[in-house]
SELUM-954596 format. One record per residue (C-alpha): z, x, y; residue number from 1. Coordinates in nm, 3 decimals. Layout:
BEGIN
<r><Z>Z</Z><X>X</X><Y>Y</Y><n>NUM</n></r>
...
//
This chain:
BEGIN
<r><Z>2.730</Z><X>-5.296</X><Y>-1.097</Y><n>1</n></r>
<r><Z>2.540</Z><X>-5.622</X><Y>-1.132</Y><n>2</n></r>
<r><Z>2.223</Z><X>-5.441</X><Y>-1.231</Y><n>3</n></r>
<r><Z>2.384</Z><X>-5.273</X><Y>-1.544</Y><n>4</n></r>
<r><Z>2.589</Z><X>-5.584</X><Y>-1.626</Y><n>5</n></r>
<r><Z>2.300</Z><X>-5.782</X><Y>-1.779</Y><n>6</n></r>
<r><Z>2.201</Z><X>-5.532</X><Y>-2.054</Y><n>7</n></r>
<r><Z>2.566</Z><X>-5.467</X><Y>-2.139</Y><n>8</n></r>
<r><Z>2.642</Z><X>-5.835</X><Y>-2.160</Y><n>9</n></r>
<r><Z>2.336</Z><X>-5.895</X><Y>-2.380</Y><n>10</n></r>
<r><Z>2.448</Z><X>-5.611</X><Y>-2.614</Y><n>11</n></r>
<r><Z>2.800</Z><X>-5.754</X><Y>-2.632</Y><n>12</n></r>
<r><Z>2.657</Z><X>-6.096</X><Y>-2.722</Y><n>13</n></r>
<r><Z>2.445</Z><X>-5.941</X><Y>-2.997</Y><n>14</n></r>
<r><Z>2.743</Z><X>-5.758</X><Y>-3.143</Y><n>15</n></r>
<r><Z>2.959</Z><X>-6.068</X><Y>-3.133</Y><n>16</n></r>
<r><Z>2.698</Z><X>-6.278</X><Y>-3.308</Y><n>17</n></r>
<r><Z>2.645</Z><X>-6.008</X><Y>-3.565</Y><n>18</n></r>
<r><Z>3.015</Z><X>-5.997</X><Y>-3.649</Y><n>19</n></r>
<r><Z>3.048</Z><X>-6.378</X><Y>-3.668</Y><n>20</n></r>
<r><Z>2.719</Z><X>-6.485</X><Y>-3.817</Y><n>21</n></r>
<r><Z>2.586</Z><X>-6.173</X><Y>-3.994</Y><n>22</n></r>
<r><Z>2.455</Z><X>-6.367</X><Y>-4.294</Y><n>23</n></r>
<r><Z>2.298</Z><X>-6.663</X><Y>-4.115</Y><n>24</n></r>
<r><Z>2.148</Z><X>-6.526</X><Y>-3.788</Y><n>25</n></r>
<r><Z>1.773</Z><X>-6.557</X><Y>-3.735</Y><n>26</n></r>
<r><Z>1.746</Z><X>-6.220</X><Y>-3.563</Y><n>27</n></r>
<r><Z>1.387</Z><X>-6.273</X><Y>-3.450</Y><n>28</n></r>
<r><Z>1.479</Z><X>-6.593</X><Y>-3.266</Y><n>29</n></r>
<r><Z>1.802</Z><X>-6.447</X><Y>-3.131</Y><n>30</n></r>
<r><Z>1.622</Z><X>-6.132</X><Y>-3.016</Y><n>31</n></r>
<r><Z>1.374</Z><X>-6.344</X><Y>-2.828</Y><n>32</n></r>
<r><Z>1.653</Z><X>-6.545</X><Y>-2.670</Y><n>33</n></r>
<r><Z>1.838</Z><X>-6.230</X><Y>-2.569</Y><n>34</n></r>
<r><Z>1.520</Z><X>-6.090</X><Y>-2.418</Y><n>35</n></r>
<r><Z>1.459</Z><X>-6.407</X><Y>-2.226</Y><n>36</n></r>
<r><Z>1.816</Z><X>-6.396</X><Y>-2.093</Y><n>37</n></r>
<r><Z>1.770</Z><X>-6.041</X><Y>-1.967</Y><n>38</n></r>
<r><Z>1.445</Z><X>-6.134</X><Y>-1.791</Y><n>39</n></r>
<r><Z>1.599</Z><X>-6.438</X><Y>-1.626</Y><n>40</n></r>
<r><Z>1.899</Z><X>-6.235</X><Y>-1.514</Y><n>41</n></r>
<r><Z>1.678</Z><X>-5.955</X><Y>-1.380</Y><n>42</n></r>
<r><Z>1.490</Z><X>-6.205</X><Y>-1.162</Y><n>43</n></r>
<r><Z>1.788</Z><X>-6.409</X><Y>-1.050</Y><n>44</n></r>
<r><Z>2.010</Z><X>-6.108</X><Y>-0.965</Y><n>45</n></r>
<r><Z>1.785</Z><X>-6.036</X><Y>-0.666</Y><n>46</n></r>
<r><Z>1.879</Z><X>-6.373</X><Y>-0.516</Y><n>47</n></r>
<r><Z>2.241</Z><X>-6.339</X><Y>-0.623</Y><n>48</n></r>
<r><Z>2.274</Z><X>-6.000</X><Y>-0.452</Y><n>49</n></r>
<r><Z>2.103</Z><X>-6.136</X><Y>-0.143</Y><n>50</n></r>
<r><Z>2.346</Z><X>-6.431</X><Y>-0.135</Y><n>51</n></r>
<r><Z>2.653</Z><X>-6.206</X><Y>-0.181</Y><n>52</n></r>
<r><Z>2.536</Z><X>-5.971</X><Y>0.095</Y><n>53</n></r>
<r><Z>2.419</Z><X>-6.249</X><Y>0.331</Y><n>54</n></r>
<r><Z>2.527</Z><X>-6.251</X><Y>0.697</Y><n>55</n></r>
<r><Z>2.833</Z><X>-6.460</X><Y>0.761</Y><n>56</n></r>
<r><Z>2.883</Z><X>-6.561</X><Y>1.125</Y><n>57</n></r>
<r><Z>3.220</Z><X>-6.651</X><Y>1.280</Y><n>58</n></r>
<r><Z>3.291</Z><X>-6.747</X><Y>1.639</Y><n>59</n></r>
<r><Z>3.634</Z><X>-6.622</X><Y>1.741</Y><n>60</n></r>
<r><Z>3.891</Z><X>-6.879</X><Y>1.849</Y><n>61</n></r>
<r><Z>3.882</Z><X>-6.926</X><Y>2.224</Y><n>62</n></r>
<r><Z>4.174</Z><X>-6.833</X><Y>2.452</Y><n>63</n></r>
<r><Z>4.200</Z><X>-6.967</X><Y>2.808</Y><n>64</n></r>
<r><Z>4.248</Z><X>-6.617</X><Y>2.958</Y><n>65</n></r>
<r><Z>4.103</Z><X>-6.265</X><Y>2.951</Y><n>66</n></r>
<r><Z>3.874</Z><X>-6.152</X><Y>2.803</Y><n>67</n></r>
<r><Z>3.730</Z><X>-6.500</X><Y>2.729</Y><n>68</n></r>
<r><Z>3.808</Z><X>-6.637</X><Y>3.076</Y><n>69</n></r>
<r><Z>3.816</Z><X>-6.370</X><Y>3.340</Y><n>70</n></r>
<r><Z>3.754</Z><X>-6.310</X><Y>3.709</Y><n>71</n></r>
<r><Z>3.477</Z><X>-6.079</X><Y>3.843</Y><n>72</n></r>
<r><Z>3.347</Z><X>-5.999</X><Y>4.188</Y><n>73</n></r>
<r><Z>3.012</Z><X>-6.146</X><Y>4.286</Y><n>74</n></r>
<r><Z>2.803</Z><X>-5.900</X><Y>4.480</Y><n>75</n></r>
<r><Z>2.514</Z><X>-5.962</X><Y>4.718</Y><n>76</n></r>
<r><Z>2.205</Z><X>-5.792</X><Y>4.574</Y><n>77</n></r>
<r><Z>2.087</Z><X>-5.671</X><Y>4.917</Y><n>78</n></r>
<r><Z>2.402</Z><X>-5.567</X><Y>5.095</Y><n>79</n></r>
<r><Z>2.594</Z><X>-5.469</X><Y>4.781</Y><n>80</n></r>
<r><Z>2.904</Z><X>-5.635</X><Y>4.932</Y><n>81</n></r>
<r><Z>3.143</Z><X>-5.863</X><Y>4.752</Y><n>82</n></r>
<r><Z>3.064</Z><X>-6.216</X><Y>4.875</Y><n>83</n></r>
<r><Z>3.280</Z><X>-6.426</X><Y>4.637</Y><n>84</n></r>
<r><Z>3.497</Z><X>-6.420</X><Y>4.325</Y><n>85</n></r>
<r><Z>3.352</Z><X>-6.562</X><Y>4.008</Y><n>86</n></r>
<r><Z>3.529</Z><X>-6.678</X><Y>3.692</Y><n>87</n></r>
<r><Z>3.330</Z><X>-6.636</X><Y>3.376</Y><n>88</n></r>
<r><Z>3.377</Z><X>-6.797</X><Y>3.034</Y><n>89</n></r>
<r><Z>3.226</Z><X>-6.596</X><Y>2.745</Y><n>90</n></r>
<r><Z>3.246</Z><X>-6.637</X><Y>2.371</Y><n>91</n></r>
<r><Z>3.270</Z><X>-6.378</X><Y>2.091</Y><n>92</n></r>
<r><Z>3.087</Z><X>-6.386</X><Y>1.761</Y><n>93</n></r>
<r><Z>3.124</Z><X>-6.151</X><Y>1.462</Y><n>94</n></r>
<r><Z>2.905</Z><X>-6.109</X><Y>1.156</Y><n>95</n></r>
<r><Z>3.151</Z><X>-6.084</X><Y>0.866</Y><n>96</n></r>
<r><Z>2.878</Z><X>-6.040</X><Y>0.607</Y><n>97</n></r>
<r><Z>2.733</Z><X>-5.719</X><Y>0.454</Y><n>98</n></r>
<r><Z>2.384</Z><X>-5.731</X><Y>0.612</Y><n>99</n></r>
<r><Z>2.245</Z><X>-5.764</X><Y>0.964</Y><n>100</n></r>
<r><Z>2.207</Z><X>-6.112</X><Y>1.105</Y><n>101</n></r>
<r><Z>1.856</Z><X>-6.076</X><Y>1.256</Y><n>102</n></r>
<r><Z>1.737</Z><X>-6.254</X><Y>1.567</Y><n>103</n></r>
<r><Z>2.060</Z><X>-6.435</X><Y>1.649</Y><n>104</n></r>
<r><Z>2.034</Z><X>-6.675</X><Y>1.940</Y><n>105</n></r>
<r><Z>2.315</Z><X>-6.886</X><Y>2.091</Y><n>106</n></r>
<r><Z>2.224</Z><X>-7.232</X><Y>2.220</Y><n>107</n></r>
<r><Z>2.404</Z><X>-7.500</X><Y>2.411</Y><n>108</n></r>
<r><Z>2.288</Z><X>-7.761</X><Y>2.167</Y><n>109</n></r>
<r><Z>2.462</Z><X>-8.080</X><Y>2.279</Y><n>110</n></r>
<r><Z>2.677</Z><X>-8.222</X><Y>2.558</Y><n>111</n></r>
<r><Z>2.934</Z><X>-8.507</X><Y>2.596</Y><n>112</n></r>
<r><Z>3.096</Z><X>-8.652</X><Y>2.910</Y><n>113</n></r>
<r><Z>3.427</Z><X>-8.838</X><Y>2.904</Y><n>114</n></r>
<r><Z>3.387</Z><X>-9.180</X><Y>3.068</Y><n>115</n></r>
<r><Z>3.580</Z><X>-9.510</X><Y>3.037</Y><n>116</n></r>
<r><Z>3.828</Z><X>-9.364</X><Y>2.792</Y><n>117</n></r>
<r><Z>3.579</Z><X>-9.206</X><Y>2.547</Y><n>118</n></r>
<r><Z>3.331</Z><X>-8.919</X><Y>2.508</Y><n>119</n></r>
<r><Z>2.968</Z><X>-9.017</X><Y>2.544</Y><n>120</n></r>
<r><Z>2.692</Z><X>-8.789</X><Y>2.407</Y><n>121</n></r>
<r><Z>2.385</Z><X>-8.721</X><Y>2.616</Y><n>122</n></r>
<r><Z>2.109</Z><X>-8.825</X><Y>2.370</Y><n>123</n></r>
<r><Z>1.840</Z><X>-8.676</X><Y>2.594</Y><n>124</n></r>
<r><Z>1.993</Z><X>-8.323</X><Y>2.593</Y><n>125</n></r>
<r><Z>1.744</Z><X>-8.049</X><Y>2.506</Y><n>126</n></r>
<r><Z>1.908</Z><X>-7.740</X><Y>2.352</Y><n>127</n></r>
<r><Z>1.887</Z><X>-7.438</X><Y>2.586</Y><n>128</n></r>
<r><Z>1.965</Z><X>-7.079</X><Y>2.506</Y><n>129</n></r>
<r><Z>2.270</Z><X>-6.905</X><Y>2.645</Y><n>130</n></r>
<r><Z>2.279</Z><X>-6.546</X><Y>2.772</Y><n>131</n></r>
<r><Z>2.400</Z><X>-6.248</X><Y>2.576</Y><n>132</n></r>
<r><Z>2.629</Z><X>-6.040</X><Y>2.793</Y><n>133</n></r>
<r><Z>2.455</Z><X>-5.732</X><Y>2.940</Y><n>134</n></r>
<r><Z>2.123</Z><X>-5.806</X><Y>2.760</Y><n>135</n></r>
<r><Z>1.792</Z><X>-5.934</X><Y>2.886</Y><n>136</n></r>
<r><Z>1.792</Z><X>-6.314</X><Y>2.889</Y><n>137</n></r>
<r><Z>1.481</Z><X>-6.353</X><Y>2.672</Y><n>138</n></r>
<r><Z>1.594</Z><X>-6.127</X><Y>2.387</Y><n>139</n></r>
<r><Z>1.761</Z><X>-6.231</X><Y>2.059</Y><n>140</n></r>
<r><Z>2.021</Z><X>-6.004</X><Y>1.913</Y><n>141</n></r>
<r><Z>2.054</Z><X>-5.840</X><Y>1.572</Y><n>142</n></r>
<r><Z>2.426</Z><X>-5.870</X><Y>1.480</Y><n>143</n></r>
<r><Z>2.555</Z><X>-5.568</X><Y>1.291</Y><n>144</n></r>
<r><Z>2.833</Z><X>-5.639</X><Y>1.041</Y><n>145</n></r>
<r><Z>3.181</Z><X>-5.647</X><Y>1.196</Y><n>146</n></r>
<r><Z>3.069</Z><X>-5.549</X><Y>1.545</Y><n>147</n></r>
<r><Z>3.188</Z><X>-5.804</X><Y>1.807</Y><n>148</n></r>
<r><Z>2.920</Z><X>-5.951</X><Y>2.032</Y><n>149</n></r>
<r><Z>2.969</Z><X>-6.173</X><Y>2.336</Y><n>150</n></r>
<r><Z>2.756</Z><X>-6.435</X><Y>2.511</Y><n>151</n></r>
<r><Z>2.817</Z><X>-6.636</X><Y>2.830</Y><n>152</n></r>
<r><Z>2.892</Z><X>-7.004</X><Y>2.843</Y><n>153</n></r>
<r><Z>2.964</Z><X>-7.097</X><Y>3.209</Y><n>154</n></r>
<r><Z>3.116</Z><X>-6.978</X><Y>3.539</Y><n>155</n></r>
<r><Z>3.301</Z><X>-7.101</X><Y>3.845</Y><n>156</n></r>
<r><Z>3.295</Z><X>-6.936</X><Y>4.184</Y><n>157</n></r>
<r><Z>3.466</Z><X>-6.943</X><Y>4.521</Y><n>158</n></r>
<r><Z>3.113</Z><X>-6.985</X><Y>4.661</Y><n>159</n></r>
<r><Z>3.083</Z><X>-7.329</X><Y>4.493</Y><n>160</n></r>
<r><Z>3.452</Z><X>-7.420</X><Y>4.451</Y><n>161</n></r>
<r><Z>3.408</Z><X>-7.782</X><Y>4.339</Y><n>162</n></r>
<r><Z>3.178</Z><X>-7.731</X><Y>4.041</Y><n>163</n></r>
<r><Z>3.109</Z><X>-7.511</X><Y>3.742</Y><n>164</n></r>
<r><Z>2.771</Z><X>-7.392</X><Y>3.614</Y><n>165</n></r>
<r><Z>2.628</Z><X>-7.333</X><Y>3.273</Y><n>166</n></r>
<r><Z>2.489</Z><X>-6.979</X><Y>3.223</Y><n>167</n></r>
<r><Z>2.155</Z><X>-7.064</X><Y>3.072</Y><n>168</n></r>
<r><Z>1.845</Z><X>-6.847</X><Y>3.045</Y><n>169</n></r>
<r><Z>1.656</Z><X>-7.110</X><Y>3.244</Y><n>170</n></r>
<r><Z>1.735</Z><X>-7.442</X><Y>3.414</Y><n>171</n></r>
<r><Z>1.538</Z><X>-7.731</X><Y>3.260</Y><n>172</n></r>
<r><Z>1.397</Z><X>-7.985</X><Y>3.504</Y><n>173</n></r>
<r><Z>1.584</Z><X>-8.307</X><Y>3.485</Y><n>174</n></r>
<r><Z>1.874</Z><X>-8.174</X><Y>3.285</Y><n>175</n></r>
<r><Z>2.225</Z><X>-8.100</X><Y>3.419</Y><n>176</n></r>
<r><Z>2.336</Z><X>-7.733</X><Y>3.460</Y><n>177</n></r>
<r><Z>2.623</Z><X>-7.781</X><Y>3.708</Y><n>178</n></r>
<r><Z>2.916</Z><X>-8.020</X><Y>3.678</Y><n>179</n></r>
<r><Z>3.176</Z><X>-8.158</X><Y>3.913</Y><n>180</n></r>
<r><Z>3.540</Z><X>-8.227</X><Y>3.819</Y><n>181</n></r>
<r><Z>3.585</Z><X>-8.423</X><Y>3.500</Y><n>182</n></r>
<r><Z>3.615</Z><X>-8.391</X><Y>3.127</Y><n>183</n></r>
<r><Z>3.329</Z><X>-8.261</X><Y>2.912</Y><n>184</n></r>
<r><Z>3.242</Z><X>-8.120</X><Y>2.569</Y><n>185</n></r>
<r><Z>2.977</Z><X>-7.866</X><Y>2.494</Y><n>186</n></r>
<r><Z>2.836</Z><X>-7.795</X><Y>2.149</Y><n>187</n></r>
<r><Z>2.742</Z><X>-7.423</X><Y>2.106</Y><n>188</n></r>
<r><Z>2.523</Z><X>-7.336</X><Y>1.808</Y><n>189</n></r>
<r><Z>2.421</Z><X>-6.990</X><Y>1.692</Y><n>190</n></r>
<r><Z>2.103</Z><X>-6.953</X><Y>1.489</Y><n>191</n></r>
<r><Z>2.008</Z><X>-6.641</X><Y>1.292</Y><n>192</n></r>
<r><Z>1.786</Z><X>-6.545</X><Y>1.001</Y><n>193</n></r>
<r><Z>1.924</Z><X>-6.585</X><Y>0.645</Y><n>194</n></r>
<r><Z>2.236</Z><X>-6.775</X><Y>0.750</Y><n>195</n></r>
<r><Z>2.327</Z><X>-7.136</X><Y>0.831</Y><n>196</n></r>
<r><Z>2.356</Z><X>-7.235</X><Y>1.194</Y><n>197</n></r>
<r><Z>2.712</Z><X>-7.210</X><Y>1.320</Y><n>198</n></r>
<r><Z>2.847</Z><X>-7.468</X><Y>1.568</Y><n>199</n></r>
<r><Z>3.164</Z><X>-7.483</X><Y>1.776</Y><n>200</n></r>
<r><Z>3.278</Z><X>-7.735</X><Y>2.035</Y><n>201</n></r>
<r><Z>3.430</Z><X>-7.657</X><Y>2.377</Y><n>202</n></r>
<r><Z>3.628</Z><X>-7.923</X><Y>2.553</Y><n>203</n></r>
<r><Z>3.644</Z><X>-7.865</X><Y>2.928</Y><n>204</n></r>
<r><Z>3.906</Z><X>-8.023</X><Y>3.157</Y><n>205</n></r>
<r><Z>3.811</Z><X>-7.954</X><Y>3.517</Y><n>206</n></r>
<r><Z>4.122</Z><X>-8.118</X><Y>3.671</Y><n>207</n></r>
<r><Z>4.053</Z><X>-8.054</X><Y>4.041</Y><n>208</n></r>
<r><Z>3.821</Z><X>-7.855</X><Y>4.264</Y><n>209</n></r>
<r><Z>3.895</Z><X>-7.607</X><Y>4.536</Y><n>210</n></r>
<r><Z>3.851</Z><X>-7.294</X><Y>4.325</Y><n>211</n></r>
<r><Z>4.022</Z><X>-7.001</X><Y>4.504</Y><n>212</n></r>
<r><Z>4.088</Z><X>-6.633</X><Y>4.450</Y><n>213</n></r>
<r><Z>4.418</Z><X>-6.716</X><Y>4.282</Y><n>214</n></r>
<r><Z>4.343</Z><X>-6.675</X><Y>3.910</Y><n>215</n></r>
<r><Z>4.665</Z><X>-6.843</X><Y>3.798</Y><n>216</n></r>
<r><Z>4.574</Z><X>-7.151</X><Y>4.004</Y><n>217</n></r>
<r><Z>4.223</Z><X>-7.155</X><Y>3.865</Y><n>218</n></r>
<r><Z>4.354</Z><X>-7.144</X><Y>3.505</Y><n>219</n></r>
<r><Z>4.569</Z><X>-7.449</X><Y>3.574</Y><n>220</n></r>
<r><Z>4.276</Z><X>-7.643</X><Y>3.724</Y><n>221</n></r>
<r><Z>4.019</Z><X>-7.541</X><Y>3.467</Y><n>222</n></r>
<r><Z>4.124</Z><X>-7.559</X><Y>3.100</Y><n>223</n></r>
<r><Z>3.914</Z><X>-7.511</X><Y>2.788</Y><n>224</n></r>
<r><Z>4.001</Z><X>-7.557</X><Y>2.423</Y><n>225</n></r>
<r><Z>3.775</Z><X>-7.520</X><Y>2.124</Y><n>226</n></r>
<r><Z>3.736</Z><X>-7.709</X><Y>1.802</Y><n>227</n></r>
<r><Z>3.528</Z><X>-7.711</X><Y>1.487</Y><n>228</n></r>
<r><Z>3.491</Z><X>-8.086</X><Y>1.524</Y><n>229</n></r>
<r><Z>3.277</Z><X>-8.274</X><Y>1.768</Y><n>230</n></r>
<r><Z>3.422</Z><X>-8.554</X><Y>1.984</Y><n>231</n></r>
<r><Z>3.265</Z><X>-8.802</X><Y>1.738</Y><n>232</n></r>
<r><Z>3.461</Z><X>-8.650</X><Y>1.448</Y><n>233</n></r>
<r><Z>3.794</Z><X>-8.600</X><Y>1.620</Y><n>234</n></r>
//
């Protein structure tokens, strides 16, 4: 529709000018101007169409329960026996645009800890990529329009009941990946081609340790809420 709009619009402009200024129009100059308009529109419409059809990423609002926060058995790789119960926090992202968001990668891009009545940002934090659910850890993901995708953020376990762990693709030396009870905020940013980075903030209140197999108890001890604002902007 956009492609045929330019010639039609130029024709309508010509007709209008003819009706209003029939006796005074310099048709040679006006014809050149109309031709220039059509050329400019033909070139610019490529970028306009690309912008209209661009990927648009949205991270779904977090809920402190299934399927965002859910229990799952942890199985020994050798014996295939259940050795503990894990609790996994995962996030959902949807591409609401008209084209594929290529090479999307979720990162844990920043981190704050609540101390002395305020949140303090770790200025030495190096962004580390999070894991897509069910995919190989080193692969990016091409996000099809309107198909929901999930990636992991962190987990708790009855095998380490007094801490939670970030689910990163690797554990950087000298950088925290496990946390004891306390209050924290994690910035999650998703990068993809042809779209702006999308960030969301997850405030974690780990009220007490002693994670057990009672999911209701775990949900009371470990509470997350999300925000579009960082602790510095709240």
